[in-house]
Residue, then its C-alpha position, 0 to 999 in steps of 0.5 A: m501499499p502506497a505512502g499516504g494513501s487513503l485506506l477503507l478498512a472493512v471493519s466487522g468488530g472481530q478479532d483479526s479486523m479489530a487486529l489489523g486496525a491497531l496495526l494501521l493506526d502504528l503504523q500510520p504516522l510512519h507511512g502517513w495513512q489517511l484510514q476511514l473505517w466501514h461495517g456491513d450489518h448483513g441484516w442475519r442477527p438481531d443484536a447487530a445493530l447494538q454492536a455497530g453502535e457500539l463499533l461506532q462509538w468506539a471508533r470516534s474514540q480513535g477520531l476514525d470516521l466509520q460508514l454503516d451499511r445495512a442489508d436491505p433485504a438480508p443476502a440469503s447466503e453467504a455467496e449473497a452477503r459476500d457479493w454485497r460487502y465487496g459491492c459496498l465498500a466498493e462504491a464508498a471507496l470511491r466515493l472517499r476517494c481511497s485508492h485500497v480497500v483493506t480487509g482482515h483475511t488470515a492465513s487461516d481464512r485464506a487455509e479455510t477457502v482452500l479447502l472448502n474450494l478444494a471439496r467443491g472440485s474447484h480449479l487451480r485458480g479457486l485454489a489460490s483464491l484469498g490472495a494479497s492484493r488484486l483489482l475490487g472487480p468490474g466497475a471500481g477501476a483501478l481500486r485494490l484489495a489489499r489482505p496485509l495478514l495473511v501472514f498470520d493466523r487466527d491465534d496471532t489476531g487474538r493474542l494481539c486484541r489480549e495484549r492491546s486490550l482491544p474490544v471485540w464483538e463477538d458474530s453470533s452467525n459464526a457458530d451457525p452450523r449451516f454455514a458451511r466455513n463454520r463447520l469447516r472452521a469448528d470440525v476439520m481445522p482443530v483436527l488437523e493443527a492437532l495432527h500437523p500443528g501449522a497446517s494453517r499456516r503451511i496451506s495459506a503459503q501453498a495458495e501463494r505459492l500457487e498463485q505466483q505460479l500462476e501469474a507466471e502461467t498466464e503471461l505464458l498464456e498470453l503469448a502462446l494465444g498471440a501465436l493463435e490469432a487470427e489475422g491479429a484478431p484477439e476474438r478469433l483463433q487458428r482452429r489446425r492450429l489449436a488442434s494441433l496441440t494435445p487436449a490439455s493444452q487446447r484447454q488451457l490456453l480456451l480457457h484463458w482466452l475464454r476468461r478474458h472475453l466473458e470475464k468468468d469461468p466458462g466451467s469444465r463442462t464448456l471447456e471439455t465439450l468445447v475440445n471434444r466437439l473441436a476434435r471431431g473433423g473439420n466441420p463448422g460448428r456453434l457452442d451457446l455460452a451464459a448471457g447470450w456469448q456464442l461459440h462459432w468455428d469453421s474449418r480454419t478459425l474458431w471466433i467468439r461472439t457477443p450478445d451485443a454482436l447477435h442482436g445487433 
């Protein structure tokens, strides 16, 4: 995070975000950061409003501004809650002219995410998720998300809160077994830590190494796709040159190419269907994708058409 930057810290009131807030305040004179806080109420708990009010009083005692947002209606799932949080954070950060949104995710959080994505059968990119820094997403411009606590685990942040006598507000929904992450945190991670102390840190470190590997592979895939482009057009690929590669290489290149255009993962089933159909010979064909996108091919070329082009 650059010196003199304006930071928006997502603070839940739990030990991780409170520990990060204390560390950022300690470092503020050294780096000249402007620190502001954001707190979101998902509407899942009856005591959330009371806790938000107490957190607001604490922020004011520290000379910090805190923005409060409440979801209406309440998100129906963890995924919806996450999308709502990041949407609110992006909106607030842009309005406040912040350069970074900062969250208190730790190595413990990253290890849990790796295991959940592994159990879902995620692509490698899912196992490298929750990185230290990334662009916040579509519509947020150059706004970046930073996670400075990934080198620490949950024991570290708890110890810091105790040593600094920081107030901590427990979220009762963290004990709700209906949420997959809560069950993993309560039932699985303690077993792994008992078997292999430090497991969370090592899983998180492995995810970091995988993220670096994927960044290198992305650069190589860009070079390879440049050689496959038909007539220098990024939306067209030379079918015959692509078909000369192994199926595994075709899948990797097509995944990267489609993700570039669709701005999301096309899914393993779509990739497998596409590779199989392209292997059947030189006949022309078409494959419908999500959100109205289409893939077309003839004996020489493979190209993608946008929903706008289809209805233009």
